[in-house]
N, C-alpha and C positions, 0 to 999 in steps of 0.2 A: 410925124414919122415915129418918134419915140413912143407915142401912145399906141400906135399900130403894132409895134414890136412887142410892147407889153401884153396886148391881148393875144397875140400869136403864142407867146410863151405860156400864158395861162391855159389856153386851149390844149396845148401839147401836154401839159402836166395833168390836166383832167383826163385826157385820153389814156395816159399811162396808168393812172389810178384805177380807171374802170376795168383794166385788164388784169389787175393784181388779184392773186388768189390767196386764200388763207392756207398756209402750209399745213400738211398733214402731220400726224404724230410720227409716222414712219416714212422712210425714203420710198419714193414711188418710181415706176418706170415712166417712159414717155407716154403721153396721153393723146397723141395725135391720131391714133388708130386703135380699133378694137384688136386686142391681142388674145390668142388662145391660151388657155391654162394648161397646166400639166395634165397628163393623161390619167386623170382621176377626178374625184370630186362630184360625180353625178349624184352620189348619195351623201354628200357633205351636209351634215346636219340632219341626217335621216333618222330622227329620233322621236317622231310623232307619237309612236306607241311605247316609247321607252321611258319618257319622262312625263311628268305632269304638265298640263298646259301652262304656258307662260302667263303669269299674272303681271299686271302693271306694277312696276317696282323701280326703285331708284337703282341705276347701274353705276358702279364705281368705274370711272375711266381707267384705262390701262396705265396711265402715268407716263413718266419719261421713258425714253427708249431703253434706259438701263434697268427699269423696273422688271421684276420677274414676270409679271403678267404680259408686259410688252414684248419681252424676249420670247415668251412662249407663243404669243401670237405670230411673231416672226418665224419661229420654227415651223409652226403649222402652215404658214403661208408658203414656205419653201416647198412643202409637200403638195400643196393644193394649187397654188397660182404660179409658182416659179417667177421668172423675171417680169411677167406681165403685171404682177401686183394687184392693186385695186381695180385695174381695168381688165382683168382676166375674164374670159368667157370660155366655157367648157369647149374643149377642142373638137368635140363631135357636132357642135351646132353648125348646121349647113347654112343657116341664115342668121347672121349676127345681128345684134341690135343696130339701130341707126347711128349711134355715136358711142364713144367709149363710156363704159358704165358710170364713171364718176361725173359724167356730164348729163346723166339722165336723172329724172325723178322716179320715184317708185311707180307712179302711174304709167310712165313711159316703159318701164321694165315690164310691168304687168301686161301692157298692151302688146309688147313684143312677144311675150309668152303665149298670150291668147291667139296671136296671129300666126304663130309658127308651131302648130301641134306636131307631135311625132318626132321631135328632136330634143336632145338634152338642153337644159336651160340654166345649169349651174353658173353662177355669176359672182364676180368680185374676188377680192383677196382671199376670202374664206369659202368660195364656191358654194354659196347658198343655193339650195334647190327651191323651186317655187313655193311649195307648201311650207317649208321652214322659214323662208323670207317673209311670207305673209303672216305667219303665226307670230314671229318675233316682232315684226313691225307693228302689227295690230296690238300686241301686248304692251308695247311701249307708247301706244297712242300716236304713232307716226302716220300722218295723213298722206294722201296720194301725191301731194305737191312736195313731199320731203325729198331733197336731193340725196342721191345714193353716194354721198361723199365718203372720203376715207374715215372721217370721224364717225359717221353713221355706221359704216361697216364694222369698225372697231367696237362700237357700242353693242351691236347685235352679237358679235362674236364673243364678247365677254359673257353674255347671257349663256351661251353654249358652254363656255368654260365652267360657269357656275353649275350648270346642269350636270356636267361631268364630275363634279365634286371638288372644284378648285379650293373652296374655303376649307373643306374637310382635310384635303391634302396639306394645305398650308398650316392647318392646326395640328397636324400630326396624327389624325385619326383615320386617315386613308393612306395605305401604302402606295409608294410611287408606282410600282408595277400595276396596281389596280387602277390608279388614276390614268396611266398610259393606256390601259385596256379601254377605259371609258372614252378617252379621246379618240382612239382608233375606231370605236363604234359610231362616232359622230362624223369623223373625217376619213373618207375612204383612202386618201393618199398616205395616211399614217399606217405603219405596219403592226402586226401582231408579233409575238416572239419568234414565230417560224418564218417571218419575213413576208407573209402574205397579207393582203388587205382583208379586213373583216367582210368586205363585199367582193372578194376576189372573183373575177370572171363574170360578175353580174353587170350587164350593160357595159362591159369593157373596163370595169374598174380593176385597179391594181395598186399596190403600195409603190410609192415613188422614192422611198428612202429605206435603208436597211434598219433592222431593229437595233443594231449596234450604234448606228448614227443617231437614231431617235433617243436611245438610252444615254448616249454621250451628251446630246443636246440638253436633256433634262438634268443630267448630273452637273453640267456647267452652270445651268440656271440656279439650281438648288444644290449646293455642295453638300448639304447634310441629307442623309438618307431619309426619304419619306416613307 
């Protein structure tokens, strides 16, 4: 009897370990269902003709939640994904993917895109559009079996921050307002000084936060003028 109880306890422990997940860098919403994103983001990362093609390179992780880069990613996510976070899908997608984005591989996301033409496909915490997702993932050597995990989403978003001039801004060679303009050209949910999206009205895009809120968020992250 004692031996039987021992084996039952072992099996229960193994079952619990199999269900454990690696925690993401940032807080996430519930992942039991696909959640719509904020009413923006169709052109999130729409910079194919704006920046040079991504070359394979080492990407510095965002760091702890308190790091400036991590805080900036959270600010962008407020405008793009809202409470859906890493599992956000563009609100206009009539046919959502078969599972929450964080439970899909890149191949499964690409298959969903190919199988549902004629609808928006922006996906994840940073609302990557198909062309941008493929470009960034290919540039990082991410194969089709790569999980679209929070860590992968953060890694790809950092590349877009670098494209927008993050390093120059942090070095003091790019003004804060110019950096904010560059970010707004990548993420449609972020505003321009007049409060509109860079892609205002195009495929339903609009800014989801005011310029004052955007400016205040940047000032809180970087207290010294950029």
